[in-house]
GUKE-206222 format. One line per 8 residues: their letters; for each residue x, y, z of C-alpha. Coordinates in steps of 0.5 Angstrom, whole numbers. Each point is the difference from the previous one (the first is absolute). Layout:
a = X Y Z; ...
This chain:
mestqtsd = -22 7 88; 5 4 -4; 6 1 4; 3 7 2; 6 -1 -4; -5 -1 -6; -4 6 2; 6 4 0
wvarslrs = 3 -2 -7; -7 1 -3; -1 7 3; 7 2 -2; -1 -2 -7; -7 4 0; 3 6 3; 6 0 -5
vwhpctqm = -1 -4 -6; -5 1 -6; -1 -7 -3; -1 -1 -7; -6 -2 -4; -4 2 6; -6 4 3; 4 2 7
qhhetvpl = -7 1 3; -1 -8 -1; 5 -1 5; -5 2 6; -4 -6 -1; 5 -5 -4; 7 0 4; 7 0 -3
ipvkygrg = 4 -7 1; 7 2 2; 5 -6 -3; 5 -2 5; 4 -5 -5; -1 -4 -6; 2 -7 -1; -2 -4 -7
awlydheg = -7 1 -2; -2 3 7; 0 7 3; 0 0 8; -3 6 4; 3 2 7; -5 -5 4; 2 -6 -4
rryldais = -6 0 -5; 2 -2 -7; -3 1 -6; 1 -4 -7; 2 5 -5; -4 -2 -6; 1 6 -4; 7 0 1
swwvnlfg = 0 7 3; -3 4 -6; 3 -5 -5; 7 0 2; 3 -5 4; 1 -6 -4; 4 -5 4; -2 2 7
hanprina = 2 5 6; 7 0 2; 2 -5 -5; 7 -3 2; 3 0 -7; -2 7 -2; 2 2 7; 7 -2 -1
alkdqlds = 1 3 -7; -2 7 4; 5 -1 5; 5 -2 -4; -1 6 -5; 0 5 7; 7 -1 1; 2 2 -7
lehamlag = -4 5 -3; -7 3 2; -1 5 -5; 3 4 -5; -3 5 -5; -1 -3 -7; 2 6 -4; 7 -1 -2
fthepvie = 1 -6 4; -2 -7 0; 0 -6 4; 0 -8 0; -7 -1 3; -4 5 -5; 4 -3 -6; -1 -7 2
lserlaal = -7 1 1; -1 4 -7; 4 -6 -4; -5 -5 4; -6 3 -2; 2 1 -7; 1 -7 -1; -6 -2 3
tghnlgha = -4 4 -6; 5 -4 -5; 3 7 -1; -6 3 -3; 0 5 5; 6 3 4; 3 7 3; -3 -1 6
fyasdgas = -2 7 3; -1 0 8; -4 4 5; -4 -2 6; -7 -1 -1; -5 -3 -5; -3 7 -1; 7 3 -2
aveialkm = 1 -6 -4; -6 2 -4; 2 7 0; 6 -2 -3; -3 -4 -6; -5 6 -2; 6 5 0; 4 -5 -4
sfhswrnk = -5 -1 -5; -2 7 -1; 7 3 0; 2 -6 -5; -5 2 -5; 2 7 1; 7 -2 -2; -2 -3 -6
gqqdkqef = -3 6 -2; -7 -2 1; -2 5 5; -8 -1 -1; 0 -7 3; -1 3 7; -7 -4 2; 0 -6 5
vclkgsyh = -5 -6 0; -2 -4 6; -6 -5 1; -6 1 4; 1 -2 7; 7 0 0; 5 2 5; 7 2 -1
getigala = 2 5 7; -1 6 3; 5 5 -2; -3 5 -5; 2 -3 -7; -2 -7 3; -6 2 2; -2 3 -6
vtdvalfk = 0 -7 -3; -4 -3 6; -7 -1 -1; -2 -1 7; -5 6 2; 2 -1 8; 7 2 -2; -1 5 -5
daygpllr = -6 4 0; 3 5 5; 6 1 -4; -3 1 -7; 2 7 -1; 7 -2 1; 0 -5 -5; 2 -1 -7
atqtvmsp = -6 -2 -4; 0 -7 -3; -4 -5 -4; -3 -6 3; -2 -6 -3; -4 -7 1; 3 -5 5; 1 -7 -2
darqaaeg = -3 -2 7; -2 -7 -1; -6 0 4; -4 4 -5; -4 -5 -3; -5 -1 -6; -6 -5 1; 2 -7 -2
etaqerae = 8 1 0; 4 -5 3; 6 2 5; 5 0 -5; -5 3 -6; -1 6 5; 7 1 2; 2 0 -8
naarraaa = -6 4 -2; 1 5 6; 7 1 -3; -2 1 -7; -5 5 2; 5 4 4; 5 -1 -5; -5 3 -6
dverlfne = -1 6 5; 8 1 0; 0 0 -8; -6 5 0; 4 5 4; 7 -2 -4; -4 1 -7; -2 7 3
rgdkiaai = 5 3 4; 7 -5 -1; 4 6 -3; -1 3 7; 0 -5 4; 7 -2 4; -1 -6 4; -6 -5 2
iieplvqc = 1 -2 7; -2 -7 3; 0 -5 6; 1 -6 -4; -5 -6 2; -2 3 7; -3 7 1; 2 0 7
atgmamhd = -3 6 4; -6 0 -4; -2 -6 3; 4 -6 -3; -3 1 -7; 3 -6 -4; 1 0 -7; 2 -5 -6
plylqlvr = 7 0 -2; -3 1 -7; -1 8 2; 7 1 0; 2 -3 -6; -6 4 -4; 3 6 3; 7 -1 -1
alcdrhsv = -2 -1 -8; -4 7 1; 6 3 3; 5 -2 -6; -5 2 -5; -2 7 3; 7 2 3; -2 0 7
hlildeia = 4 -2 6; -2 -6 4; 1 1 7; -1 -6 5; -1 1 7; 2 -6 3; 1 3 7; -5 -4 4
vgcgrtgt = 0 -6 -6; 7 -1 -1; 5 -4 4; -4 -7 -1; -6 3 3; -4 -3 -6; 3 -6 -1; 6 2 -5
ffaceqag = 6 5 2; -3 5 -4; -8 0 -1; 1 2 -8; 4 -6 -1; -7 -4 0; -2 4 -6; 7 -1 -4
vwpdflcl = 1 8 0; 5 5 2; -2 7 2; 4 6 -2; 0 2 7; 0 -5 6; -1 3 7; 2 -4 6
skgisggy = -1 1 8; -3 -3 6; 3 -7 0; 6 1 -4; 4 1 7; -4 -5 4; -4 5 4; 6 2 3
lplslvls = 2 7 -3; -3 5 -4; 2 -1 -7; -3 1 -7; 3 0 -7; -2 1 -8; 3 -5 -5; -1 2 -7
rdeiyqaf = 2 -2 -7; 6 2 -3; -3 5 -5; -3 4 6; 7 1 3; 3 2 -7; -5 5 -1; 4 4 6
ysadvtrg = 7 -2 -2; 3 7 -2; 5 5 1; -5 5 1; -2 0 8; -7 2 -1; -1 -6 -4; 2 -4 6
flhshsyt = -5 -3 5; 1 4 6; -5 -3 5; 4 -2 7; -1 -2 7; 5 1 5; -1 -8 2; 0 -2 -7
gnplacra = 3 -7 0; 1 -1 7; 5 -5 1; -3 -3 6; -7 0 -4; 4 -3 -6; 3 -6 5; -7 -2 3
alatldif = -2 0 -8; 6 -5 -1; -2 -4 6; -7 -1 -3; 2 -2 -7; 5 -5 4; -6 -3 3; -4 0 -6
eqdnvlaa = 5 -4 -3; 3 -5 5; -7 -2 3; -4 0 -7; -5 4 3; -5 1 -6; 0 -8 -1; -1 0 8
nkvraerl = -6 5 0; -4 -4 -6; 0 -5 6; -2 5 5; -5 3 -4; -4 -7 -2; 0 -1 7; -3 6 2
tkalapla = -5 1 -5; -3 -7 2; 0 2 7; -4 7 -2; -5 -4 -3; -5 1 5; 1 7 0; 0 0 -8
nherikna = -7 -4 0; -3 4 6; -7 3 -2; 2 7 2; 6 0 -5; 1 1 -7; 5 0 -5; 5 -4 4
rqqgmiwa = 7 0 -4; 7 -1 0; 7 2 -4; 6 -3 3; 1 2 7; -6 5 0; -7 -2 2; -6 4 0
fdaidagp = -8 -1 2; -5 6 -1; -5 0 6; -8 1 -2; -4 5 4; 6 1 4; -2 7 3; 5 7 -1
tfsrryfa = 4 -2 7; 1 -7 -2; 8 1 -1; 1 3 7; -4 -5 3; 3 -6 -3; 7 3 1; -2 1 8
eatrqell = -3 -7 0; 6 -3 -3; 5 3 5; -4 -3 5; 1 -7 -3; 7 2 -1; 0 1 -8; 3 6 -3
lrpigpti = -5 1 -6; -3 7 -3; -5 -1 -5; -1 5 -5; -7 3 0; -4 -7 0; 6 -4 -3; 3 -5 5
ylmppyil = 7 -1 -3; 6 -4 2; 7 1 -2; 4 -4 5; 8 -1 0; 3 -5 -4; 2 -4 6; -7 -3 3
ddeeidgl = 1 -7 3; -6 -5 -1; -3 1 7; 0 8 -1; -3 -1 -7; -6 -4 3; 0 5 6; 0 6 -5
aartlsvf = -6 -3 -4; -4 -2 6; 1 7 4; -2 4 -6; -7 -4 -1; -1 1 8; 2 7 0; -5 1 -6
eatlagag = -6 -3 3; 2 4 7; 0 6 -4; -7 -1 -4; -3 -2 7; 2 6 3; -3 7 0; -2 3 -7
a = 1 -6 -4
């Protein structure tokens, strides 16, 4: 029975808040869950029920809710500097964070440009690419290329390089036309291919599509944007690192910028701190957000190659990159990010995650081998499973059943995925796997399965 207090919070939210990525009418049948507090991997409601945050609150929370070390860093920062404009001023947290991120790329990338969210970082990279070509006297290079099924955000520029009809179609008249190329999704199979052959051949076929386009329009193309290793919002489409190697070579050959959107897949999510490390390549622009602040505060940034920065370096103000946000490089957000990087170093997180991933993969075997599941796949701390004949309302039904079983899981269409925080103990791992399967079977057994 829902408490009066819970009912009141839900009613007040529905009267005053327009919730994101939501058809609000659905809340007539699927109730909101008002969260009172979070601890570790769990969120707690006003009735004391808890929910294992198996998707890291939209892929942002790396080290648990109310993490003591990040809390301490923010409390310390609050007593010294909460914010200062970054135009004409600077401060320690933004300097230290920029230096440490550049070092993590082996100084292949640097000069971090800050914003608040992933879509804004993508906008920055697109504008920088276009403007840098103009500054170099190559004004014809104005086109952008994205992958089939790609998602890069919902602001106007980012939406133009997104290929998810649900998000994009309503705003088509507002968007700049872009070129779309084949996805390297490793689920694309030819008869008789092994799993590795399937992944590599899908990568080669998709890269050949990029080559075809670059041969035709390379002199018009400013940049191609890719989520490396995993196209998340299209249903966790995973691809072989070979694809990034091939596209990097094509970009070099045709003088096209490579933008890597590591907003969801960076910060250790794929097994290395940056996903592109697994391909041994660096882009011209790298976008980060989500986990970089540990899930605490809005923060995004773009790292770029020095030749990009130098293209804007001039006495002429019109050649400068004049993009800005009032909260650019906010000291509190940067301090949270520094505390996040400290945890990565002090706890040897990438190595620890490898052990966690092996245990969770083993525990998820009954789901992976279920007769109503296909394409079970894993990359680092991301797992995905495609439900067979799931029905059009599968995602909402699964989400509702998951909350009844104390899980926060939110499928993308028929794709069940897990992106848990990097702190799960053995009991939580085993419980997550068992409940993920239990929720799936209960959802199938429900109406409309």
